[in-house]
C-alpha positions, 0 to 999 in steps of 0.5 A: 753812317746809316745801316740798312733796316733792320740793321744797326751800325756800330763803329769801333777801333780794333787791331787787325792783321791787315792794317795798323789801325782801322775803323770797323763798321759792324752791322748787327741784326737788331732783332738778334743782338742783345741790349748788352751787346749794343751797349758796349759796341756804342757808336764811336767807342774806342776798343783798341785791344779788341780783336775781330774774333772777340766780336760777339757771334750774334753780330753779322758779317764784318765790313769796314773802311780803311785808309789805304795808305795804312794797307799792307799790300801796295800791289793790291791797291795799285791793281784795283786802282788800275780798274778805274784808270787808263791802263798805264801802270806808270800813271796808276803808280803816280796817282797812288803816290799823289794820294800818299803825298797830297793832304787834300786827297784820301783813298779809302778801301772797303774790306769784307771778310778780310778782303779788299773789295773796293776803293774810293778816292776823293779830293777835298775842294772845301770841307763839304765839297769833294771831287770823286777821282776814283771808284773801283770795285773788284769784278766779282763784287760788282752789280750788287750796289757796292759802288753806290754804297761807297759814295753815299756812305762817304757823303753821309759820314763826312757831311759832304754837301756836293760831289763832282766827278768826270767820266766817259760814256762807259760809266756815265749811266752809273752816276745817272742811276745814283742821281747825279746831274749829267752835263756833257763836256764835249770831246775833251780828247779826240773822239772821246766825249766826257761828262761832268757828274754832280750830286748835291745833298739837300 
């Protein structure tokens, strides 16, 4: 996973009060963190007993992705998932259950300062091709590029070569700005034009 220059990004496994197990991404200012700090936070090293409060003070704000099937607050997940779906609570819960029971699906959440701020849900078509089913950002965390970051980080970390999504005219510009190729699918529903959005990684 790439960090924004001049940051360096490290991954470590920790115990956390919100989840049973999670992968933490810690962004450290390369100009401030010492070589010693860098060495024991090496990429991929597992630190099962280290807690968040033990991370050196020189490290920046802690941000990380979790599998939302391990997240404690089911209601919070469903409320955020509803942000990117038709407002039908029964349907939202059905989608949540699909993520629990379908092994080809994965629902990840973005945590910042112990708060769930966004999610991304995908279906694996092959090992390197996915369908983006859901992406949602909490209202007070929007318009800062977080949605794009979730997509790009997921593709980079999981070596995804192709991603497809289907959306409506209200969200199609979001995908267009990221670089997706947009194709109209016409009116799949009466009076509602749908769009296929495709992004290929070279």
